[in-house]
C-alpha beads as a LAMMPS data file, in Angstrom:
LAMMPS data file: protein, C-alpha beads

179 atoms
178 bonds

1 atom types
1 bond types

-500.0 500.0 xlo xhi
-500.0 500.0 ylo yhi
-500.0 500.0 zlo zhi

Masses

1 110.0

Atoms # bond

1 1 1 132.024 -83.450 -150.519
2 1 1 132.413 -85.313 -147.225
3 1 1 135.016 -82.797 -146.032
4 1 1 132.687 -79.899 -146.795
5 1 1 129.783 -81.569 -144.999
6 1 1 131.996 -82.343 -141.986
7 1 1 133.223 -78.729 -141.926
8 1 1 129.638 -77.404 -141.856
9 1 1 128.667 -79.770 -139.049
10 1 1 131.702 -78.787 -136.953
11 1 1 131.117 -75.064 -137.510
12 1 1 127.489 -75.448 -136.500
13 1 1 128.440 -77.250 -133.278
14 1 1 131.139 -74.713 -132.421
15 1 1 128.833 -71.730 -132.821
16 1 1 126.008 -73.364 -130.866
17 1 1 128.081 -73.355 -127.658
18 1 1 128.943 -69.635 -127.791
19 1 1 125.520 -68.134 -127.325
20 1 1 124.918 -66.189 -124.134
21 1 1 121.591 -65.701 -122.491
22 1 1 120.581 -62.183 -121.502
23 1 1 118.725 -62.350 -118.184
24 1 1 117.421 -58.775 -118.378
25 1 1 113.679 -58.714 -117.654
26 1 1 111.750 -57.748 -120.797
27 1 1 108.370 -56.092 -120.942
28 1 1 106.112 -55.136 -123.830
29 1 1 106.489 -51.723 -125.450
30 1 1 103.343 -49.788 -126.265
31 1 1 103.404 -46.676 -128.460
32 1 1 101.740 -43.773 -126.704
33 1 1 101.358 -41.330 -129.558
34 1 1 103.965 -40.045 -131.965
35 1 1 107.137 -42.055 -131.929
36 1 1 107.781 -41.988 -128.183
37 1 1 107.436 -45.472 -126.698
38 1 1 106.072 -46.005 -123.231
39 1 1 107.530 -49.024 -121.491
40 1 1 104.863 -51.048 -119.794
41 1 1 106.159 -53.299 -117.067
42 1 1 104.289 -55.618 -114.779
43 1 1 101.587 -53.878 -112.838
44 1 1 103.241 -52.304 -109.779
45 1 1 102.581 -54.244 -106.609
46 1 1 101.855 -52.316 -103.415
47 1 1 103.112 -53.779 -100.163
48 1 1 100.658 -53.016 -97.376
49 1 1 100.525 -52.998 -93.597
50 1 1 98.043 -51.916 -90.957
51 1 1 99.496 -49.648 -88.287
52 1 1 97.661 -48.957 -85.025
53 1 1 98.087 -45.181 -85.223
54 1 1 96.088 -42.290 -86.631
55 1 1 96.776 -41.429 -90.299
56 1 1 98.213 -38.003 -89.357
57 1 1 100.793 -39.673 -87.096
58 1 1 101.683 -42.212 -89.782
59 1 1 101.963 -39.362 -92.322
60 1 1 104.508 -37.558 -90.113
61 1 1 106.426 -40.799 -89.508
62 1 1 106.524 -41.510 -93.243
63 1 1 107.999 -38.062 -93.924
64 1 1 110.739 -38.795 -91.357
65 1 1 111.472 -42.197 -92.921
66 1 1 111.855 -40.661 -96.381
67 1 1 114.273 -38.093 -94.927
68 1 1 116.255 -40.839 -93.167
69 1 1 116.515 -42.768 -96.446
70 1 1 117.585 -39.552 -98.238
71 1 1 114.628 -39.618 -100.597
72 1 1 113.304 -36.121 -101.278
73 1 1 109.525 -35.900 -101.026
74 1 1 108.174 -34.342 -104.230
75 1 1 104.648 -35.756 -104.043
76 1 1 102.716 -34.596 -100.997
77 1 1 98.998 -34.883 -101.627
78 1 1 96.939 -35.085 -98.422
79 1 1 93.659 -35.265 -100.381
80 1 1 94.819 -38.439 -102.167
81 1 1 96.531 -39.613 -98.944
82 1 1 99.779 -40.044 -100.900
83 1 1 103.363 -38.922 -100.480
84 1 1 106.684 -39.897 -101.964
85 1 1 108.782 -39.277 -105.030
86 1 1 107.733 -40.385 -108.496
87 1 1 111.141 -39.854 -110.119
88 1 1 114.502 -39.994 -108.368
89 1 1 117.670 -41.970 -108.861
90 1 1 120.442 -43.604 -106.885
91 1 1 123.505 -45.605 -107.852
92 1 1 125.063 -48.545 -105.987
93 1 1 123.196 -48.039 -102.683
94 1 1 119.724 -47.287 -101.411
95 1 1 118.891 -46.848 -97.755
96 1 1 122.503 -47.620 -96.846
97 1 1 122.396 -51.074 -98.460
98 1 1 123.473 -52.494 -101.799
99 1 1 121.056 -51.711 -104.617
100 1 1 121.123 -55.396 -105.622
101 1 1 119.285 -56.246 -102.406
102 1 1 116.255 -54.255 -103.574
103 1 1 116.374 -54.153 -107.378
104 1 1 116.731 -56.849 -110.056
105 1 1 117.713 -55.657 -113.541
106 1 1 119.134 -59.005 -114.609
107 1 1 122.791 -59.983 -114.743
108 1 1 125.643 -59.143 -117.045
109 1 1 129.281 -60.137 -117.281
110 1 1 130.100 -58.144 -114.122
111 1 1 127.258 -59.639 -112.050
112 1 1 123.907 -58.073 -111.147
113 1 1 123.244 -55.005 -113.311
114 1 1 121.551 -53.127 -110.461
115 1 1 124.923 -52.894 -108.703
116 1 1 126.411 -50.790 -111.506
117 1 1 123.453 -49.109 -113.170
118 1 1 121.876 -45.790 -112.273
119 1 1 118.498 -46.828 -110.892
120 1 1 115.577 -44.482 -111.494
121 1 1 112.761 -45.081 -109.062
122 1 1 109.260 -44.185 -108.063
123 1 1 108.439 -44.675 -104.385
124 1 1 104.946 -43.707 -103.300
125 1 1 103.241 -44.348 -99.981
126 1 1 99.474 -44.143 -99.523
127 1 1 98.013 -43.746 -96.029
128 1 1 94.306 -44.385 -95.477
129 1 1 92.213 -44.770 -92.304
130 1 1 91.490 -48.433 -91.584
131 1 1 88.094 -47.802 -89.958
132 1 1 89.311 -48.792 -86.479
133 1 1 91.346 -45.697 -85.604
134 1 1 94.472 -47.038 -87.285
135 1 1 95.964 -46.682 -90.732
136 1 1 96.329 -48.846 -93.791
137 1 1 99.701 -48.038 -95.365
138 1 1 100.663 -49.095 -98.890
139 1 1 104.072 -48.552 -100.445
140 1 1 104.702 -48.956 -104.171
141 1 1 108.254 -49.125 -105.530
142 1 1 108.971 -49.136 -109.280
143 1 1 112.630 -49.205 -110.459
144 1 1 114.204 -48.797 -113.916
145 1 1 117.911 -49.081 -114.717
146 1 1 120.284 -47.209 -116.996
147 1 1 123.799 -48.307 -117.923
148 1 1 125.732 -45.045 -117.622
149 1 1 129.156 -46.635 -118.176
150 1 1 128.621 -47.047 -121.907
151 1 1 126.877 -43.759 -122.576
152 1 1 123.483 -45.375 -123.074
153 1 1 120.437 -43.192 -122.559
154 1 1 117.922 -46.030 -122.649
155 1 1 116.379 -47.223 -119.419
156 1 1 115.425 -50.834 -118.940
157 1 1 112.580 -52.044 -116.753
158 1 1 113.759 -53.655 -113.542
159 1 1 111.960 -55.614 -110.880
160 1 1 111.637 -55.063 -107.171
161 1 1 112.720 -57.817 -104.811
162 1 1 110.065 -56.589 -102.349
163 1 1 112.679 -55.929 -99.665
164 1 1 112.726 -52.152 -100.020
165 1 1 108.972 -51.838 -99.581
166 1 1 109.225 -54.010 -96.453
167 1 1 112.116 -51.868 -95.177
168 1 1 110.094 -48.666 -95.635
169 1 1 107.027 -50.102 -93.889
170 1 1 109.167 -51.460 -91.044
171 1 1 110.820 -48.072 -90.523
172 1 1 107.424 -46.346 -90.537
173 1 1 106.198 -48.751 -87.824
174 1 1 109.358 -48.143 -85.751
175 1 1 109.024 -44.361 -86.079
176 1 1 105.359 -44.408 -85.046
177 1 1 106.195 -46.603 -82.042
178 1 1 108.873 -44.146 -80.857
179 1 1 106.410 -41.246 -80.764

Bonds

1 1 1 2
2 1 2 3
3 1 3 4
4 1 4 5
5 1 5 6
6 1 6 7
7 1 7 8
8 1 8 9
9 1 9 10
10 1 10 11
11 1 11 12
12 1 12 13
13 1 13 14
14 1 14 15
15 1 15 16
16 1 16 17
17 1 17 18
18 1 18 19
19 1 19 20
20 1 20 21
21 1 21 22
22 1 22 23
23 1 23 24
24 1 24 25
25 1 25 26
26 1 26 27
27 1 27 28
28 1 28 29
29 1 29 30
30 1 30 31
31 1 31 32
32 1 32 33
33 1 33 34
34 1 34 35
35 1 35 36
36 1 36 37
37 1 37 38
38 1 38 39
39 1 39 40
40 1 40 41
41 1 41 42
42 1 42 43
43 1 43 44
44 1 44 45
45 1 45 46
46 1 46 47
47 1 47 48
48 1 48 49
49 1 49 50
50 1 50 51
51 1 51 52
52 1 52 53
53 1 53 54
54 1 54 55
55 1 55 56
56 1 56 57
57 1 57 58
58 1 58 59
59 1 59 60
60 1 60 61
61 1 61 62
62 1 62 63
63 1 63 64
64 1 64 65
65 1 65 66
66 1 66 67
67 1 67 68
68 1 68 69
69 1 69 70
70 1 70 71
71 1 71 72
72 1 72 73
73 1 73 74
74 1 74 75
75 1 75 76
76 1 76 77
77 1 77 78
78 1 78 79
79 1 79 80
80 1 80 81
81 1 81 82
82 1 82 83
83 1 83 84
84 1 84 85
85 1 85 86
86 1 86 87
87 1 87 88
88 1 88 89
89 1 89 90
90 1 90 91
91 1 91 92
92 1 92 93
93 1 93 94
94 1 94 95
95 1 95 96
96 1 96 97
97 1 97 98
98 1 98 99
99 1 99 100
100 1 100 101
101 1 101 102
102 1 102 103
103 1 103 104
104 1 104 105
105 1 105 106
106 1 106 107
107 1 107 108
108 1 108 109
109 1 109 110
110 1 110 111
111 1 111 112
112 1 112 113
113 1 113 114
114 1 114 115
115 1 115 116
116 1 116 117
117 1 117 118
118 1 118 119
119 1 119 120
120 1 120 121
121 1 121 122
122 1 122 123
123 1 123 124
124 1 124 125
125 1 125 126
126 1 126 127
127 1 127 128
128 1 128 129
129 1 129 130
130 1 130 131
131 1 131 132
132 1 132 133
133 1 133 134
134 1 134 135
135 1 135 136
136 1 136 137
137 1 137 138
138 1 138 139
139 1 139 140
140 1 140 141
141 1 141 142
142 1 142 143
143 1 143 144
144 1 144 145
145 1 145 146
146 1 146 147
147 1 147 148
148 1 148 149
149 1 149 150
150 1 150 151
151 1 151 152
152 1 152 153
153 1 153 154
154 1 154 155
155 1 155 156
156 1 156 157
157 1 157 158
158 1 158 159
159 1 159 160
160 1 160 161
161 1 161 162
162 1 162 163
163 1 163 164
164 1 164 165
165 1 165 166
166 1 166 167
167 1 167 168
168 1 168 169
169 1 169 170
170 1 170 171
171 1 171 172
172 1 172 173
173 1 173 174
174 1 174 175
175 1 175 176
176 1 176 177
177 1 177 178
178 1 178 179
């Protein structure tokens, strides 16, 4: 009896040390009709700046910045003061820098998942007059990751580090200043 009890205790201790913690950010899933789930992440956070230039000049500068970053503009709505791309993807790099600098999808055995995943993104910039002849510019960046190495089709919600939004706003300011 003692041997059996000792064996159970040792097995329990051995298995307790082998658990691994998945650091992938998790969000709630909400069913949006039928059986198709909609993944709800944290509310997207817009990074904003005030630029001392007319909205039309900032609009043109923003188009140039998107082209420089190789992000095709698919949303161009002057009435809503918004332009960008609501659905594009990149792998490994974005804006000439490592994806891990801008996106956090958690870590796996090979390091940060954003470095190996295909990252689907929405990048939208809103340009409004600030009331003083300048422009209030807001950029919203929402990433999701997909592990394409294993044939998975599921996307996981990822977080933004905030650096990409700052990069976009900084490049818009630089482009306006050069005009």
